[in-house]
C-alpha positions as CSV (number, residue, x, y, z in Angstrom):
1,X,103.6,80.3,24.7
2,X,100.1,81.2,24.8
3,X,98.7,84.3,26.9
4,X,95.3,85.3,26.7
5,X,95.3,89.4,27.8
6,X,92.3,91.0,29.2
7,X,92.4,94.7,29.5
8,X,91.5,95.4,33.2
9,X,90.9,98.4,35.2
10,X,91.7,95.8,38.1
11,X,92.1,92.3,38.8
12,X,93.9,90.3,41.8
13,X,94.6,86.3,43.0
14,X,93.8,85.1,45.6
15,X,95.2,81.5,47.3
16,X,93.8,80.2,50.5
17,X,91.8,83.1,51.3
18,X,95.1,85.3,50.4
19,X,95.5,88.0,48.3
20,X,99.0,87.3,46.5
21,X,99.3,89.4,43.4
22,X,96.9,92.9,43.0
23,X,96.7,95.1,40.0
24,X,95.1,98.1,38.8
25,X,94.5,99.2,35.5
26,X,96.3,97.4,33.0
27,X,96.5,93.9,31.8
28,X,95.6,90.4,32.9
29,X,98.2,87.8,31.2
30,X,97.1,84.2,31.6
31,X,99.5,82.5,30.2
32,X,99.9,78.6,29.5
33,X,103.5,77.1,28.7
34,X,104.0,74.5,25.8
35,X,106.6,72.0,25.0
36,X,109.3,73.7,22.5
37,X,109.1,76.8,24.5
38,X,112.8,77.8,24.6
39,X,114.0,81.3,25.3
40,X,113.3,82.9,21.8
41,X,109.2,82.8,22.8
42,X,109.2,83.2,26.0
43,X,111.5,86.9,25.4
44,X,109.1,87.3,22.4
45,X,106.1,87.0,24.7
46,X,107.8,89.1,27.2
47,X,108.2,92.2,24.5
48,X,104.8,91.0,22.9
49,X,102.9,91.6,26.4
50,X,104.4,95.6,27.8
51,X,104.4,96.7,24.0
52,X,100.5,95.1,22.7
53,X,98.5,98.0,22.0
54,X,95.4,97.9,24.0
55,X,94.5,101.0,25.6
56,X,93.1,103.9,24.2
57,X,94.9,107.3,23.0
58,X,93.2,110.6,23.0
59,X,91.2,109.6,20.1
60,X,90.2,106.4,21.7
61,X,91.9,104.3,19.5
62,X,93.8,101.5,20.9
63,X,97.5,102.0,20.0
64,X,98.9,103.2,23.3
65,X,100.8,99.7,25.0
66,X,101.4,98.7,29.0
67,X,104.4,100.6,28.7
68,X,103.2,103.7,27.1
69,X,100.1,103.4,30.5
70,X,102.8,102.6,33.0
71,X,99.9,100.4,33.7
72,X,100.3,96.7,35.8
73,X,100.9,93.3,34.5
74,X,99.5,90.3,36.9
75,X,100.7,87.1,34.9
76,X,98.7,84.0,36.2
77,X,100.0,80.6,34.9
78,X,97.0,79.1,33.2
79,X,97.9,75.3,31.7
80,X,94.6,74.3,30.6
81,X,95.1,77.1,27.5
82,X,97.5,74.9,26.1
83,X,94.1,72.1,26.2
84,X,93.7,69.8,23.0
85,X,89.9,70.6,22.8
86,X,88.9,69.8,19.1
87,X,87.3,66.3,19.7
88,X,85.9,64.8,22.5
89,X,84.1,65.9,26.1
90,X,87.4,65.9,27.9
91,X,90.0,68.1,27.5
92,X,93.6,66.6,26.5
93,X,96.8,68.0,28.0
94,X,99.3,66.7,25.7
95,X,100.3,69.4,24.4
96,X,101.0,71.3,27.7
97,X,105.1,71.5,28.4
98,X,104.8,69.3,32.1
99,X,105.1,71.1,35.3
100,X,108.3,71.2,35.4
101,X,109.3,73.0,32.4
102,X,106.3,75.0,32.5
103,X,107.0,76.7,36.0
104,X,111.3,77.5,34.3
105,X,109.2,78.6,31.4
106,X,106.8,80.8,33.4
107,X,109.1,81.9,36.0
108,X,111.6,83.2,32.7
109,X,108.7,85.2,32.0
110,X,108.0,86.9,34.6
111,X,112.1,88.3,34.9
112,X,112.2,89.4,32.1
113,X,109.2,91.5,32.3
114,X,110.0,92.7,35.6
115,X,113.1,93.4,34.0
116,X,111.8,95.8,31.9
117,X,108.5,96.8,33.7
118,X,108.1,98.5,37.2
119,X,104.2,96.7,37.8
120,X,104.2,93.3,37.4
121,X,102.4,90.6,40.0
122,X,101.6,87.2,39.8
123,X,99.4,84.2,41.1
124,X,101.2,81.4,42.4
125,X,102.3,78.9,40.2
126,X,100.3,75.6,40.2
127,X,98.4,76.8,43.2
128,X,94.6,76.7,43.2
129,X,94.0,80.3,42.4
130,X,90.5,82.7,42.5
131,X,90.9,85.3,40.0
132,X,89.0,88.5,39.9
133,X,89.0,90.8,37.3
134,X,87.1,93.8,36.0
135,X,87.8,93.3,31.8
136,X,87.8,97.3,30.3
137,X,85.9,97.1,27.4
138,X,85.5,94.1,27.2
139,X,89.0,93.9,25.7
140,X,90.6,90.1,25.9
141,X,93.0,89.1,23.0
142,X,95.0,85.7,22.7
143,X,98.3,86.0,21.8
144,X,101.0,83.2,20.6
145,X,105.0,82.9,20.3
């Protein structure tokens, strides 16, 4: 499982012109499910998303997590993160989970995060989404479990 996380002051997702998910300060996580992503990997990603320290403390150091600040988490499925781009001029998606496994893995990640954190929003799996964000920093990290 791959998550590209961005510290944001705000982020939202629109589908067909309607906002389907929005947060204020927090994390936007673009998430790709890979073949073999089992419960342990999904669990690890959920834990890392909520505990990864990317928010400033009193000294301005990245020592606070999403859970520490009570920020929002916007989870957006994005299978293209799992693309193989090592050669050629067109990405290969053989390293991404098939759509049904991707949906199951993403839905499980959402459920785990919602069990542990009060402010979790999502995009819409499989939809053409318009994602808007204000990256704070900019701060962006690639997490993999």
